[in-house]
Each structure stands twice: as structure tokens, then as C-alpha cells.
Phi, psi and omega in degrees: 000320179297321178296317179297316178299321180300316181295330178280310188282325184259322182264350173063033170286153184255011176165181184221145169246123185263117179287139179048051192293343178302331180298336181285349184237023178288124178273178182300330180270007179087355179277188183256132180230107181293350178254029182300163181301321182296312180295320179298319179295319178300314183295331182268348184284128183292341179265306188287336179287353183254000182254173179286131179234121184233132180250137160275105197276049176200159166214189186264005184273187180300129182050043186283341181275111188231036178305127179089001186254000183278159184291166192304328183290344186268141159264161185225138171300127184254090180288338175295322175300308182307307186291321182292316180295318177300314183293320179300309184287339173289342180098014179296148178277158174071028182256352192297312183298316179295321180298323178303318176294317185293322181292338188247022172102004178057055179298334180294340177257328192248339188288315186297334180269010177080015180278171179249166179304330181295346177292340180273109174274103183276134177206155176251330178218151177217187184293338173268123177105194180291148164289170181297319178300314183290335179298331180252010184240337183230135177266353178210161182287154178224080187254024184302326182292350180280349176079019180238027178056033176065023179273338183276165180081160183290143176270346181240110185243004184049042184250171175205147181265351176055030179163242175263156181292130175085191183292137181223166178258001183289116182299323181292318178296316181292327176294316179295319178299317177298321178294321180293322175298316179295323176300314183292318179296311183293323176300317179302313185277348176263003180266145175283138185133199180249110183285143175232127182245127177291129181304128181100338179294334180290350179223026168074035179295141179237151170244021176057036177086004178277123182252019180207060192270021183301332189269010184245129170242074184202193184302335182295326183253352183279160173263122179267115184272001176272099190264141173271184184299317182291323179291321177295322178295320178294320177299319179293321177297318179298319177300321179296319179297316181294317179297320178298318180295314181297329185277352188236103179302335182294341177267357184243038187297143175265346182230158179285157180291152176247344185072025185225167169284150182236135183055238181250032184292149175284324185250158165288157183289331184214130176218143177247136183242140172279154177305336180285351180103347177275170176284150176296142177247171184304318180298331178294318180297332181268000179278110185292344184257002178280114183235012177227131182198167178245144178242118182251126180239112184288116184288344178256012181232045182278330177072033180230160178241145179279185184301331181255015177090001181285150178293131178279123178231133179227191178291148170270127185248150175223119183240130175251129177250130177227104178263006176291154178284353178237158174296150181235132175280123184240133174267123179296152181303154180296170189299334180299341178261001180137138184282327183210155184228130180259129182289128179256324189207139175219145183255347179268160177272354177288136182292133179238144179303134183280342178222125182237143180257164183302143174066003176279161180260131177236163177254121173266114185302159180303140176045063182210170179229139175234132178240128180240158167239152178298128182279101183128186181299154177299330178246135182248000000 
């Protein structure tokens, strides 16, 4: 505890991420106790209770996987988010229901214990495993340089090379890989929770397929700041995603969605749309082959108050996700959900209409994401 306080008071760090944090709550019987002495001391400490506390919510011991079980001051790395988002965009079947929870703050893990959506640290890549670039470039690990005959590192990375293994000169393969990176980045910043971006992913850093590069202090693990044209474009796209998130309170929710209108809002806070324009039904969530859907976030149903007590109102957003290998014809929601929609973000290079009206049909390109805002005031 004294060491942690020293790092805050003297070194001015603003928080800590605890590796294999389940070990900090091991009880006498080897189980997990969220009221352990260490956690109790943190909560009572006048210094440490005010800084950021992040848990990697697992270790290798008995019942070591404890996602959603840490006490209220902690945020937690959400590996379920990572794996589900990767699998959805890879085109795996049966991911839709799980993805719905991940996009909206993982209430299935955090709500019952009284936590908030911000407790979910959402990420697609971290220092363990593939970088974002390698996630769409390699279908298997390449750890030979580690000197362990490629036995180290995870064997399941939910990755795909979208063509041939490794770097290629094929323009079509590289275009698709770039689109998949943009899909993953935009999904991260359009998800409710706390986004975490691996340093270098914003500009396409590679480890040449090595998913366990901890033992290298060389070009394999360094960040190269000399960017080519494609890397600069990716950096600019990432900036746009971050700016979009900062500009939209509906993506920075403090409470979980209810699927209802709040106060005097015109819209429900959360609605899911089928490509046909109707709302998703239970059978749709159970359809293993449904890979295209719309996510509607009501900008006047955020349910939060500003610093002076005023109601927080932001843009109403509509996001279409299409993980199908083919383009999908989508009917925009009827006029009761908004007369027109302005395109904010697209991940495909195919031109999409910048303004769409209610009930019209648009084409969502294959393996792409489109994000719109309601054209006009948040309240109509």
C-alpha cells in the first residue's frame, strides 16, 4: 500500500492496472473474495480510492476467471468484448446475441453487482496477443523468433488473414484488410464502456505475426513513427473515431440501457433494427446466420444530468453493422424514428449516400460499418 501511495503522491501516476488481479482476492480456501483485505484497504485509503483502478480479472488458479466480480472502484479488462467483436467481424455464426451485450456495456457481467458501463474496459487488441494489423494479416501465430519452437503464445486468436498468410502485394487483399481494421476500430469507439487502444494500432504497427513478443527489445516490439501513406490514413481515421465518440454523449453513458423512453424523451434509449427496417425480434437474436443489423441510440434518452443539473441531450445515432461477405440491402427505419440521416462514418471505400431519408433502401457494403446521426434536432 505504501508503494502504491508513493507512485500516486510522488510520481503523480493517475492509476494502476493489476495483472492477474484475481490473485489479490484469494481467500484462505483458495477461492475468490471481493471483500479481501487488499480491496478493503484500497477502498478506505484517502489517496488510492481516488485514482483509476483496473483489474485483469483472471489468473491461472481455481475459479480464476472473475470478469464482473471485482468491487465497485475497479474497472475490468473485458476479454469477452475482445473475442466477441473479433469473431463477429471474422464472420463467425451465432455471435449476434453476445455482441448485443458487448456493444452496450456488458450489462450481463456488470449490472447485477451495481457497476456502471464504464467498468467494462473494451478492447480488441492489447500487449498480449496480435496487434490489430496482425489480427487481419495472420491466421496463426508466428513466434519462432522467441526460441520456443512456436509453442508459446495463444493458439486461438480469432484472427484471419483474408487472403494469403502475412504481408502481400495484392491490392484487393490489402483493401479488405484495411477495411477490417477500420471495422474493429470504429466498433471499439462506438461501443458503450471504456475503450482501450493498444499503442501503435492507430497506425498499423506489426509484430510480423508474433503474438507473444514480450522477450524482444528490437524492431519487432518498437513503434516506428515513420509512417507511409496507408498508415497516415489509418491514423486520421482513428482520430475521426475518437472525435466522434467525444462529441456524442450517447456513447459515454453512465447507466445501462433500459430499452425505454426516459423522462419526456421522444425516443427509446436503445433499439435494434433488422435489415428489413423492422425492430429485431427474439427469433432474430437466435438466428446464427444474421450478421447485419442496426443499432439505434436515442440522443434525448441518455438519462444523465450535466454539472448544473441540466438534462444531457446529444445526437441520435444509427449504426449498421454488416459482417456478411456480400453487400446487404437495408431499409432505413420509418419516419417515426427520424425523417433523415446524415452519414458520419463509413469503413468501406465504396461510396455511400451522405444523406438518407426514412424508409428508403440503402446498400451496406460487404464487411463494413455505417454510422449516421439524425439530421436535425435531437428532439423533433
